[in-house]
C-alpha positions in Angstrom: 99.0 -106.7 68.9 102.6 -106.6 70.5 105.2 -109.0 68.9 106.4 -111.3 72.0 108.9 -113.3 69.6 109.6 -113.4 66.0 111.4 -116.9 65.3 113.0 -118.6 62.3 114.3 -121.9 62.0 117.9 -120.7 61.5 117.6 -119.4 65.1 117.8 -123.2 66.2 120.5 -124.0 63.9 118.2 -125.5 61.3 119.5 -124.3 58.0 117.0 -124.8 55.3 116.5 -123.1 52.0 114.0 -120.1 52.3 110.6 -121.3 51.4 109.2 -119.8 48.2 105.5 -120.2 49.6 104.3 -120.6 53.0 101.5 -122.3 54.6 99.7 -119.7 56.8 98.5 -121.0 60.3 96.7 -118.7 62.8 96.5 -120.1 66.2 95.2 -118.9 69.6 97.1 -119.6 72.8 96.1 -119.3 76.3 97.9 -118.9 79.7 95.1 -119.6 82.1 95.5 -118.7 85.8 93.7 -120.3 88.8 93.1 -118.5 92.1 96.5 -119.9 93.4 98.3 -118.3 90.6 99.1 -121.7 89.0 98.6 -122.1 85.1 97.1 -124.9 83.3 99.8 -126.6 80.9 99.6 -129.5 78.6 102.1 -132.3 79.0 102.8 -134.6 76.3 103.8 -137.9 77.9 104.7 -139.9 75.0 107.2 -137.1 73.8 107.9 -135.5 77.3 107.4 -131.9 76.8 105.1 -129.2 78.0 103.1 -127.0 75.8 100.9 -123.9 76.3 97.2 -124.5 75.7 95.9 -123.5 72.2 95.6 -124.5 68.8 94.5 -123.3 65.2 91.8 -120.8 64.4 89.3 -122.4 62.5 87.4 -120.8 59.4 85.1 -118.2 60.3 86.0 -118.1 63.8 87.3 -115.0 65.6 90.6 -115.2 67.3 89.2 -114.8 70.8 86.5 -117.5 70.2 89.3 -119.9 69.0 91.2 -119.2 72.4 88.2 -120.0 74.3 87.3 -123.2 72.4 90.8 -124.3 72.6 90.9 -123.6 76.3 87.8 -125.8 76.9 88.9 -128.5 74.7 92.4 -128.9 76.1 91.8 -128.1 79.8 88.1 -128.7 80.3 87.9 -125.2 81.8 86.3 -122.0 80.9 88.1 -118.7 81.3 87.1 -115.1 82.0 89.0 -111.7 82.0 90.7 -112.6 78.8 93.7 -110.2 78.0 95.7 -110.0 74.9 99.4 -110.4 75.7 100.9 -110.6 72.3 101.8 -112.5 69.2 104.4 -114.9 68.4 105.6 -115.3 64.7 107.0 -118.5 63.6 108.8 -118.8 60.3 109.7 -122.6 59.7 111.4 -122.8 56.5 112.1 -126.5 56.5 108.3 -127.1 56.2 107.0 -124.0 54.5 105.0 -123.2 57.7 104.3 -119.6 58.8 102.3 -119.6 62.2 101.0 -116.6 63.7 100.0 -117.4 67.3 97.7 -114.8 69.2 98.4 -115.0 72.8 96.1 -114.3 75.9 95.9 -114.7 79.6 92.7 -115.6 81.4 91.5 -116.4 84.8 89.9 -119.8 85.7 86.1 -119.6 85.7 84.1 -122.1 87.6 85.5 -125.6 88.4 88.0 -127.5 86.2 86.3 -130.1 83.9 87.8 -132.9 81.7 89.6 -132.0 78.5 88.4 -133.2 75.3 91.8 -134.0 73.5 91.8 -134.9 69.9 92.7 -138.4 68.8 96.4 -137.4 68.1 96.7 -135.7 71.4 95.1 -138.7 73.4 97.8 -141.0 71.4 100.6 -138.9 72.8 99.2 -139.1 76.4 98.3 -135.4 76.7 97.1 -134.3 80.2 96.6 -131.1 81.9 98.9 -130.0 85.1 98.3 -127.2 87.2 101.8 -125.6 88.3 103.3 -122.5 89.4 104.4 -120.3 86.1 107.9 -120.2 87.3 108.1 -123.9 87.6 106.6 -124.2 84.1 109.1 -121.9 82.7 112.0 -123.8 84.1 110.5 -127.1 82.7 110.5 -125.6 79.4 114.0 -124.0 79.7 115.5 -127.4 80.7 113.7 -129.6 78.2 115.8 -131.0 75.6 114.0 -130.6 72.1 114.0 -133.7 70.0 113.3 -132.3 66.6 112.8 -129.0 64.9 109.1 -128.5 65.9 110.0 -129.0 69.7 112.5 -126.3 69.1 109.9 -123.8 68.1 107.2 -125.0 70.7 110.1 -124.7 73.7 111.1 -121.2 72.5 107.6 -120.0 71.7 106.1 -121.1 74.8 108.7 -119.7 77.1 108.3 -116.3 75.5 104.5 -116.6 76.0 104.8 -117.7 79.5 107.3 -114.7 80.5 105.0 -112.3 79.0 102.2 -113.8 80.7 103.8 -113.6 84.0 104.6 -109.8 83.4 100.9 -109.1 82.5 99.3 -111.1 85.3 101.6 -109.5 88.0 100.5 -106.2 86.8 96.7 -106.8 86.9 
């Protein structure tokens, strides 16, 4: 899979001692397009930032199955025509975290349903918004990160969306 971005915390001005051992997390992320070219994006109302749909791959689960599950959980939607767009590598020395995000685009299948957010996501006021991809990219570019994690989320998700737009336009 093509590497979309390879991020390290020092890229964001966070200077941490190199981690001796990392916790590896594999994640699947999906940019879901509807028939109008809008994308489903999660908005964290408590912390005021946008996030591409996705999350961790569970033990014994394929990456594609994780992408489909996360899509259903975080948007209430099913997708079709999944296409790989690339991999984002996040090396976060400050919390000894190495995250590999396997990224896809898909088209909306059927009618959007209701998301089934996890308790923590509900507590943060997560909601799904359908917006033109250029608007989402702009919102993320103009978001002011309030901690190290949102630095990574902003740069990671902007990279994913830019690549998703390229792939979508060439379908």
